[in-house]
N, C-alpha and C positions, 0 to 999 in steps of 0.2 A: 641657175638652179637645175639640178638633176631631178627629173621626175621620179626616178627609181629611189632616190634618196628620201623623198617625201613619203613614198610608199613604205619604205623601211621604217620610218619614224612612226607611221600609223600602225604598222604591224607590231612594232615594239610596244606601243601604247596598248593595243589590244591584248597582247601577251601579258603585259603587266597588270591589266585590268582583270584578266582571267585568273592570274595568280593571286591577286588580292581577294577575288571572290572565293577562291579555293581556301585561302587562309581564314577568311571570315566564316565560311561554312564549317571548316574544321573547328574553329573556336566555338561556334554555336553548338555543334555536336558534343564537344567536350563539356560545355556548360550544362547541356541537357543530361549528359551521363552523370555528371557530378551531382546535379539536383536530384536525379533519380536515386543515386547511391545514398545521398543524405536522407532522402525520404525513407528509403528502406531501412537505414540504420535507426532513424528516429522511431519508426514503427516497431522495430525489433526491441529497442530499448523500452518503449512504452509497454509493449507486451510483457517484457520481463518484470517491469515495475508493477504492472497490474497483477501479474501472477504472484509476485512477492507480497503485495498488499493483501491479496485474497488469502494466501497462506497464513499470514499474520492474523487476519480476521477470523479464519476458521480455527486457528489455535486459541485465540481469545474466547471464542464461543465455546469450544470444547472445555477449556479451563474453567470458564464460568459455570457451565453446566455441571461439570464434575465437582467443582467446589460447592455448588449449591446442594448436591446430594450429600456430600460429606458434611456440610454445614448443618443440614437438617438432622442427620444422625448425631452429630456432636451436640446440638441443642437439645435433642430428646434425652441424651444421656445426662446432660447438665441438669435438665429439668427433673429427671428422676432422682438424681442425687440431692437436689434441693428439697424435693418433696420428702424424701427419706429423712433428711436432716431436720426439717420442720416437724415431722411426726415424732421423731425421737425427742426433740427439745420440748414439744408440747406435752408429751407423756411424762417427761421428767418434772415439769413445773405445774402440771395440772393439779396435783394434790396440794401444792402450796397455794395455788389460786383459789381452790375450793375452801381451804382453811381461812385464807384472807377474807373471802366473801362472808363466810359464816361469822367471823369475828367482827366484821364491820357492819353487819346488818342487824 
């Protein structure tokens, strides 16, 4: 057995071990980068969703508030119309009611 041949085998094993460590290190770095990228994308998507939902909420609030004001106005107008109608109807039938009361008493 040649003593240099044994040294060459050890050297080759050390070299292969270093190369394997380099490959594993690169794989870990790539995985870390991918995880960071995925986290950044998820945070960005969550922020967009949050913003979208906040906009929808603000729109619904403004619609409800705006509708509330217009509902109040509409109800006031309807109430006034009904009051006018009742006054008109009562004035038309009041003479008939008085006559009926006088006849039945």
